[in-house]
C-alpha positions in Angstrom: 8.9 1.8 -6.1 6.7 -1.1 -7.3 3.9 -3.3 -6.1 2.9 -6.7 -7.5 5.9 -6.7 -9.8 5.6 -9.7 -12.3 7.9 -11.3 -14.7 8.2 -14.8 -16.2 9.6 -16.2 -13.0 6.8 -15.0 -10.7 5.8 -12.1 -8.6 7.2 -10.0 -5.8 4.7 -8.2 -3.6 6.6 -4.9 -3.0 9.9 -3.4 -4.1 11.2 -0.3 -2.4 14.1 1.4 -0.8 15.2 1.5 2.9 17.8 4.3 2.7 20.2 3.3 -0.1 19.2 -0.4 0.1 16.8 -1.9 -2.5 14.4 -4.1 -0.7 12.3 -6.9 -2.1 9.3 -7.6 0.2 7.3 -10.8 0.4 4.0 -10.3 2.2 2.2 -13.2 3.8 -1.1 -13.3 5.6 -2.7 -15.9 7.9 -6.0 -15.3 9.7 -5.3 -18.4 11.9 -2.4 -20.6 12.8 -4.1 -23.7 11.6 -1.8 -23.8 8.5 1.2 -22.4 10.4 2.6 -18.9 10.7 2.7 -16.6 7.7 6.5 -16.4 7.7 6.8 -20.1 7.4 5.3 -19.9 3.9 8.5 -18.3 2.6 10.4 -21.6 2.4 13.6 -22.3 0.5 11.8 -22.8 -2.8 10.0 -19.4 -2.5 13.2 -17.7 -1.6 14.9 -19.0 -4.7 12.0 -17.7 -6.8 12.2 -14.3 -5.2 15.9 -14.1 -5.8 15.5 -15.0 -9.5 12.8 -12.4 -9.9 14.9 -9.8 -8.2 17.8 -10.6 -10.6 15.5 -10.0 -13.6 14.2 -6.8 -12.0 17.8 -5.5 -11.5 18.7 -6.2 -15.1 15.5 -4.8 -16.5 15.8 -1.5 -14.6 19.6 -1.3 -14.8 20.2 -1.3 -11.1 23.9 -0.8 -10.4 25.7 -3.8 -8.8 26.9 -1.4 -6.1 23.3 -1.0 -4.8 22.7 -3.0 -1.6 20.0 -5.6 -1.9 17.8 -7.0 1.0 15.0 -9.6 1.2 12.4 -8.9 3.8 9.2 -10.7 4.8 6.1 -8.9 6.2 4.2 -11.6 8.1 0.6 -10.8 9.2 -0.7 -13.4 11.7 -4.2 -12.8 13.0 -3.8 -9.1 12.6 -0.3 -8.9 14.2 2.2 -7.5 11.7 5.9 -8.5 11.9 8.4 -7.0 9.5 11.4 -9.3 9.3 14.3 -7.4 7.8 17.0 -9.4 6.0 14.8 -12.5 6.3 17.0 -14.5 4.1 20.2 -14.2 2.1 20.5 -14.1 -1.7 20.2 -17.7 -3.0 
């Protein structure tokens, strides 16, 4: 639906639907493990920011409260892609 969606709280990499569920995707890339794995970069602080951005998006685009919401992480570590569905709960 959207890529690189920005508002005053920050940015979400991708927004799309998986069936009837609205999914907010955070994409992280690491070309080495020297700084840790890509998925480790989505810490509690980043999760709170993503949730705040998603709230703003839902209000802006009048997304019904009955629409399911999910937060996924796409982690790319040295070319290996891992899609973590429901990576964290709403916070």
